[in-house]
Each structure stands twice: as structure tokens, then as C-alpha cells.
C-alpha positions, 0 to 999 in steps of 0.5 A: 559267041567266041567271045562267050565261049571263051571267056566260058572255057577260062571261068572252067579252067579257074574252078578246076585250077584252085590256087596251084596254078594261079600265075598261070591261069591269069596269065591266060585269062590277059591272054583269053581277054586280049584276044577278044578285044581283038575279035571284037575291034575287027568285028567292028571294023567290018560292021562300021560298013553295013549301014544301022546292022549289027552281027547276028551270026556266023554261016557258011564263013560270013558274019550274018548282019541284022536289023537292029530289031532281031532278038540278038541286036544288042549283044554286040554292044553290050560286048564292047560296053563290056570290053571297054569297062574291063579295058579302058580302051576308049578304040571299044568306047567309041565302037560301042557308043556308034553299035549301041546308037543303031538301036535308038530306032527302039526307043519307039519301036511297040511291035513287040513287047520284049525289048530287054533282049535287044537293048541287053548289055547297052541299056545300063551301060549307054553314058547320060553324055551318050544319051 
């Protein structure tokens, strides 16, 4: 959630700054991306220890994990794939693959009509070799 807010804020700054502060804005965007990468890697390390779970929300000072069946379950792996696409960081790719695999239990799930959200971001980014 923080990364989305950070990206939205950076986008607003870009629109407001126009062409005059372009270099400074590019620097801020690079820093924002680096911060997002750092935060997502730290989140991946924490979540890797919680077998079969994905992050859902942040409450009372802690990340609240959820099962793959929660409608937000694909957001984290999707964010990891997007960051990997931007950076080419192989560690992010490894984490993205690991957390996308946690969604595999959904392939035969018939308990909902909408698997679009859980697969958000992950579905189209899973390399053929990882399927």
C-alpha cells in the first residue's frame, strides 16, 4: 500500500513540476523506486517464513498475513513482478516467483466467481518456465 501511495505521490509531483524540475524529479523517482524495492524485499523476507501466506494489511504495528483465497492475495506478488520489470533485480524475480507459486492452489478453486483480484499482476507476468 505504501508503494502505491509513493508512486501516486511521485506521479502528482511529475504533473505539477512540468519540465522545469525534471532532473530533480527524476532523482526523486529513482529514490522512491529504490525505497519501494527495499521495502518489498524486507516484506518478502518476513513473509517467506510464514508458509503459504501472503501479506494482507498492516494493523497494530504488524503485517497481517492472509491465505491465497483472500481477494488481495495477488497484489504482493504482482508488485514484486512490477519492481523486477523496472529493475531487473534477480532477487525480486526469485521472490515474485515464490509468492506467485503460493497462489497456485487457486487454479482449481471453484468457491468464487472472481479470481481476477487474487491473480492481479501475477497472472500475466509468470514466465512460461515458472508455470
